[in-house]
Structure formats: C-alpha cells, structure tokens
N, C-alpha and C positions, 0 to 999 in steps of 0.2 A: 403464475402457478408453475411450480417446478414439475417437470415431466417425471413419469414413472421410472424411466431408466436412470435418470439423474438421482432420484431419491434412493435408489437401490445402492448407490455408491456410499461408502462410509462418510465422506465429506458432506454429501447432500442430505443424508439422514441426520447428521449432527446439526446442520443448519436448520432443518425442519424442527428438530427437537427444541433447539434454543428459541426458535421463533414462537412455537407454541407456548413454551415456558414464559417468554417475555409478554405475550398477549394475556396469558393467565394472570401473571403478576400485576400487570397494568390494570386489568379489570378488577382484581382484588383491591388494589389501592383506591380505585374509584368507588367500589362498594363500601369501603371503610370510611368514606367521607361522611356518611350519615348512619348513625347507629341508634338502637333502642335498648334500654335496659329492662329485662324481663326476669323477675325473681332473682335479681342480683347478677345475672349473666348478661353480657353484652352481645346482641345479635344485630344482623343487618336485615332490613326489610326486603331488600333485593340483593342477591348475591350473584353479580354478573359472571364470575369465573365459571360457574356451572354451565351457563349458556355458551361461553367460549369453548369449554371442553367438549360439550356434545357436538357443537358445530365442527370443531376440528376433527373429531373422530369420524363424522359423517363425510367430510370433504376429503381428508387425507388418509383415512383408514385407521384401523385399530392399532397399527404400528406406531402411532404418535403418542401412545399413552405415557411413555417416560417424560415427555414434555409437560404433561399435566402434573405428574408427581413432582417434577422439579419446580414448576411454578408454585405448586401448593407448599413445598418446603420453604421457598424463599418468602412466601406470604406469611407463614408461621414465624419464620426467622425475623421478619420485620416487626413482629408484635411482641415476642418474648424469646427467651433463651430456651430452645427445644431440649427436651430430655428423651428418654427412651420411649415414653408414651406418645411421642410425635408420630411414631410409625403407625399407630392406630388411626390418627387423623389423616395421614397421607393415604393409608389404605382406603378409608371411607371416601375421601375426596376423589380418588382415582377410580375406585370400583363403581361408584354411582354413575358417572358418565359412561364408562365402558359398558355397564349393564344396560344403560339407556340405548346406546348405539346398537348393541346386540339385539335388544327387543325390537327396535325400529327396523333393523335389517330383517329380522324374522317375520315381521308384519308386512314386508314389501313396501317400506316407506320410500317415497320419492322426495328428493330435496326441493323440488319446485313447489311443493305443497299445493298441488293443483287439484286435489281431491279431498272430499270430506273425510275419508278414512285416514288420510295423512295428518290432518289436523287433530282428529280424535286420537291417533296413535301418539302424536307428540304430547298431547295433553295428559292422557291417562297412562301411557307406558313410560315415556321419558320423564315427564315432569312430576306427576303425582305418584307414579310407581317406583321408578328407579331412585328417586331422591330420598326415599325412605331409608336407604342404606347409609348415606352420609349423615343424616340427622340422627339415626340410631347409634351409629358408632361414635359420633362426636359428643352427643349429650351423655351417652352411656359412659364414656371415658371421664367426663367431668364429675359424674356421680361416683364412679369407682375410685378416683383419686382424691375425693373429698372436696373438690372445688365447688360442688353444687350439692345441696341437700336432696335427699331422695324424694321429698314431697314436691320439689320444683321440677321434677323430670318432665312431666307432660306439658306444662306451659312453655318451657324452654324448647322442648322437642318440637312442639307445634310451630313455634316461631322460626326455628332452624329449618324445618322441613319446608314451610311455605316460602321462606326466603330463597332456598335453593330452587324450588319449583318455579318461582317467579323469574329467576335468572334464565331458566330454560324457556319459559313461555314468551319472554320479551326479547332476550338477546339472541337465542338460537335462530328464530325465523328471520331476524334482521340480517344476520351474517350469511345465512343460506341464500337470501335474496341478493345480497351484494355479490356473492360468488356466482350466482346464475344469471346476473344481469347481462343482457345482450345489447340493447339499444336504448337511447334516451327517449323521453316522451316527445311526441310531436309538439310543434310550437304552440298550437292552439290549446293543448292540454296543460301547458305550463301556466297559462293564465288562470285556469281553474285551480291548479295545484297551488299557485301563489295565493289565490283568494282563500283556499282552505287553510293554508299555513297562517295567514294573517288572522283569520277568524279564530283558529285554534289558540294562537298566542294571546288573543284577547279574552276568549271565553274560559280557557282552562284555569288561568290564575284567579279569575273572578269566582269561578265555581269552587275552587279549592280554598281560597282565602276568605270567602264570604262567611260571616258568622251565622248565616241562615242555613248552612249545610246544604248547598245546592250542587252537590256532586253529580246528580243525575243529568245535569246540563251537558256533560261530556259525551253522553251516549249518542245524541244526534250527530255529533262530529264523527264518532267512530262509524256510524252507519253510512254517513256521506262518504267518508274515506273508503270504506269497503265497497260500496256500490260503484264508485267512479274510478278508484285506483287499486282495488283488490287488496292483496296482502301488504304491499309496500306502503300504501297510504294508511291502512288501519294500524299496522305495527308501529309506524312512526308516530301516529297520534297517541297510541297506547304508551309508547316510550316517553313522550313528552309529558303526558298526564301522570304517569307513574313517578317520574322524577320530581315534578312540582308537588305532587301529593306527599311524597316521601320527605321532601324538605319541610313542608308545612307540618307534617306529623312529628318529625323529630324536634321541631321548634315549638310544638304545642300551640299553634295558632290556627285561625280560620275554623274549618270544619272539625278540627281536632283539639280545639281549646276546651279547657275545664274537664278534661278526661284523665283518668288514671293511666299509668303506663300500659297496663294490660288492655284497657279499653282502646287506647290509641293503636296498639299493635293489632288487635282484632279488627277494628274498623278499617285500618289501612290495608291489612292483608286481604280482608274480604272485598274491599273496593278494587284493589289492584288485580286480584284474582278474577273477579267477575268481569272487569273491563278487558283483561287480556284474553279470557275465554271468548267473550263476545267478538273481539276483533279477529281472533284467529279462526274460529269456527265459521263466522259469518262470511269472511272473505274466502275461505275454502269452499263453502257452498256456492258462492257467486262464481268463483273461478271454474268450478266443476260444471256448473250449468252453462257457462259461456263456452267451454270446451266441447260440451256435448252438442250444443247448438251448431258450432262450427263443423263438427264431425258430420252431423246430419245434413247440413248445407253442402258440404263437400261430396257426400255420398249421393245426394240428389243431382248435383252437377255432373258427377261421373256417370250416373245412370242415364241422364239426358244425352250425354255425348255418345254412350253406347247405343242407345235407341236410334239416334240420328245416323250413325254409321250403318247400323243394321237395316234401316229403312232405305238407305242409299245402296244397299248391296255390298257394302265394304266390310272388311274385318274390323272389329272394335279395336280402339287404341289400347296399348299396354297400360295397365293400371300403375300409377306412380306409387312408390313406396310411402308408407305412412308410419307414424310413431308406433302404431299398434302392431306393426309387422315385425317388431324386434322380438322374435320368438326365442332367441338365445338368452334373453334376460327376462325372467318372469315378472319383475316389477316394472318393466317398461322403460328403463333408463339405463344409461351406460354406467359402468362402475366408477366410483369416485377415484380421483387421482391418488395413487399410492395405496389403493385397497389391496389387501392380501388375496 
C-alpha cells in the first residue's frame, strides 16, 4: 500500500489512478465472459467492476475516482467505438460508486465489516441504493438513442441494476477482507478450511447442474462457512457459487434448463442475491457477537484485576487502551490510506 505522503505526489497519484483503472478494466473483462440477453440488450449477471470501484474508494479515498472513469472508458472502448453519449455511461459508472462510498462514510461504515450495521449499510446503501444511478443512466441512454425500445426499459433496467449490485455484494467484501488481512489461519483451522473447500467444490456443481433444481443445498455450506470462518469463508463460498451458477445459467443447463431468457435472469439474480445477502449479513452478525463476547470477557478480566489490587491495598493498574477509545474517529477506525 502506498503511503499517504507518497500518493500526494503527482507521480504517486498517477500510479494509483492507473492501478485503479487497470483493476477496473480487468474486472470488466472477467464480467463480460458471461452474458445474458434481455429484451435484445446484453447484460452481465454479475458486474465485478462496481465492486472494485467501491472497494478502491473505501480504501484509497474519493480521490481515486479518475481511475474508475478511465477504467470504464477503456471497458467501453473494448466493446464499441464510443461517441459523445459515452460521457453519460462514464458519468453513471463513476457517480454510482462515489455515491456508495459517500453514503457508507456518512453511515460510519467500517471496512472490517465487524458489525451488523456495516453489512446492512453495504447492502442497502451501496449495493441496492447507489447502483440505481448507473442502471438508470445506462438504460435511459439506450432508450433515448433508440438502441432499446421504451417498453423494454424496466426488464433491462432490472437486470443492469441487479448485476451492478451483485458486484458490490460479492466483490467489495472480498477486496476489503484482503486489504484488512493481518495473519493467516492457525494450522488446525486449515484442516477444516480444506475440508470446507473440498465439500463446496463437490456440492456446488452438483446443486447447480442437477436437473432437480437443488440450489438450496448451498445454504448449509454458507452457514458452515459463516459460523467457522466468518466473512472470509462465507464470501468465498458465495463467490464460488455465483460463478458456477452464472456459467450454468448462461449455458442454459442444470437448474436453468428449459427456461426463457427472462426466467433465467430472474432465477439467477434472485438466487445470487439471496445467497450473497445470507452470507454477508449472517457473517456480520456472528462477527459482532464474537466481538461483543470478547469485550465483555476483557472487561470482566480488568474488573477482577482492579478488585484484586484494591483488596491488597494497592493502586489499580492503568487501563490499557482499546479500540473503543478512539474518540477522534466517530466510526471507530483509522482513516483509509489516501482519504482526503
């Protein structure tokens, strides 16, 4: 991670902008590998660049927005020859993540996603709320320039909106976890993590590609991952399941066989959305409960030490600083690198 002082230099800021643009463009190319056609318009069930953009703004600060615009421009350039109307697309793709970051900052969002309110904020403010901007501008432009008939606005708008929201729900938490990673799992936990990975790799393809439509089998895996590995486990399981389900849906096989394109889109988006919400909110609740229990245990231990010293006629030991003592920051965390 580049330090704040280095990013304030022109060269450091240029490198940061190009890095964000490269990550955005790479995520866009990955998202375009699988597409669905809805009312004659091509949409992606999951649009990873929105997740990359929101994570970049939360980690690096709002000053990295030119990298998002640049990455969006090259993504459009790789698909078609841009005209003057490309400015509307670039505005929507940039304004939506910036609005998401501003709303999250206003809500006191913590990048560690250690509280239920953080998960709810990411879902309702960043994913479902802010992504309305990009979907409205994008689909509205298609209608205005005649590329899309007016009666197809809402089906395409819904697919666009949900695809952007899924990028935030799946990609953003994963990138925030990678940024905040501190230490690897203990050796004993790696055995359980390996077992979970093996079971997931066996159960997820079976559930998705089975003609019996057994998608519900993935939820015990999400619960197992959330209970034992919190957000990192549940998000990785959700990512694996979303990728496999998207591949099956775009191929029209398994649980998505013999369905119209609209039905495929609705079933896939509903499944991916429900699974991502379950993974994110359940892991946030579990993490918050564990942190609360640790705080209570630490407070009881400190109280016992104070009573022990008072009984012996000694002065109580100084209270060690805790995370809650950061009175200078109302959301309880340090500012992200590069934040204005």
